[in-house]
C-alpha positions as CSV (number, residue, x, y, z in Angstrom):
1,M,3.4,0.0,-6.7
2,S,6.2,1.1,-4.3
3,V,6.0,2.5,-0.8
4,D,8.6,4.2,1.4
5,R,6.6,3.4,4.6
6,T,4.8,0.2,5.6
7,T,2.0,2.0,7.4
8,G,-1.2,0.9,5.8
9,L,0.6,-1.7,3.6
10,E,-1.5,-4.6,4.8
11,A,-4.7,-2.7,4.0
12,A,-3.4,-1.8,0.5
13,V,-2.4,-5.4,-0.2
14,A,-5.9,-6.6,0.9
15,D,-7.6,-4.0,-1.4
16,I,-5.5,-4.8,-4.4
17,S,-5.7,-8.5,-3.8
18,A,-9.4,-8.3,-4.6
19,V,-8.6,-7.6,-8.3
20,A,-4.9,-8.8,-8.8
21,Q,-2.2,-11.0,-7.5
22,V,0.0,-9.1,-5.0
23,E,3.6,-9.9,-4.0
24,V,5.4,-7.7,-1.4
25,E,9.2,-7.5,-1.8
26,G,11.9,-5.6,0.1
27,P,14.0,-4.1,1.2
28,C,14.7,-2.3,-2.1
29,A,16.6,0.7,-3.3
30,L,15.9,3.2,-6.1
31,V,19.0,4.1,-8.2
32,A,18.7,6.9,-10.7
33,V,20.8,7.9,-13.7
34,V,20.2,11.5,-14.5
35,G,21.5,13.5,-17.5
36,E,20.5,15.1,-20.8
37,G,22.4,12.3,-22.6
38,L,19.5,10.0,-21.8
39,A,17.2,11.9,-24.2
40,S,19.6,11.9,-27.1
41,G,21.7,8.8,-26.7
42,A,20.0,5.5,-27.4
43,D,23.0,3.6,-26.2
44,V,22.9,5.1,-22.7
45,A,20.1,2.8,-21.5
46,G,21.8,-0.2,-23.1
47,R,25.0,0.7,-21.2
48,V,23.1,1.1,-18.0
49,F,21.5,-2.3,-18.2
50,A,24.6,-4.0,-19.5
51,A,26.6,-2.6,-16.6
52,L,24.0,-3.8,-14.0
53,A,23.9,-7.2,-15.6
54,A,27.7,-7.5,-15.6
55,A,27.8,-6.6,-12.0
56,G,25.2,-9.3,-11.2
57,V,22.6,-6.7,-10.1
58,G,19.0,-7.7,-10.8
59,V,16.5,-5.0,-11.8
60,R,13.1,-5.3,-10.2
61,A,11.4,-2.3,-11.9
62,I,12.3,0.4,-14.4
63,S,11.0,4.0,-14.7
64,Y,11.8,6.1,-17.7
65,G,10.1,8.6,-19.9
66,A,8.4,11.2,-17.8
67,T,11.3,13.8,-18.3
68,K,13.6,12.0,-20.7
69,T,16.5,12.9,-18.4
70,N,16.0,10.5,-15.6
71,L,16.2,6.7,-15.7
72,Q,15.4,4.9,-12.4
73,V,15.7,1.3,-11.5
74,V,14.7,-0.6,-8.4
75,V,17.2,-3.0,-7.1
76,A,17.6,-5.1,-3.9
77,E,18.9,-2.8,-1.2
78,A,21.9,-5.2,-0.7
79,D,22.9,-4.5,-4.4
80,A,22.6,-0.7,-4.3
81,N,26.2,0.1,-3.7
82,R,27.3,-2.4,-6.3
83,A,24.8,-0.9,-8.8
84,V,26.0,2.6,-8.3
85,T,29.7,1.6,-8.6
86,A,29.0,-0.4,-11.8
87,L,27.0,2.5,-13.3
88,H,29.7,5.1,-12.4
89,A,32.4,2.9,-14.1
90,A,30.2,2.3,-17.2
91,L,29.2,6.0,-17.6
92,F,32.0,8.1,-16.3
93,D,35.2,6.1,-16.0
94,R,35.9,6.1,-19.8
95,A,39.5,6.3,-21.0
């Protein structure tokens, strides 16, 4: 689960803790790669994750599949700029 506001977070954690282990992390950033190439190119996701790994950016969560044109990753907020720079270099700065 992700939230953009912490209002009510403690109550949600308490409710969910009744049935599962809960860990709260943050601050995080959502970085999205958008394009029609995601649907047809199997190597795009591999390039995304390879670029993030090479830049030392840890991925906390992945979201893909709802539209086939949008791949989202959750990273530490401190890594957001490095993630975007690495993805841009891997996907657009090709000689």
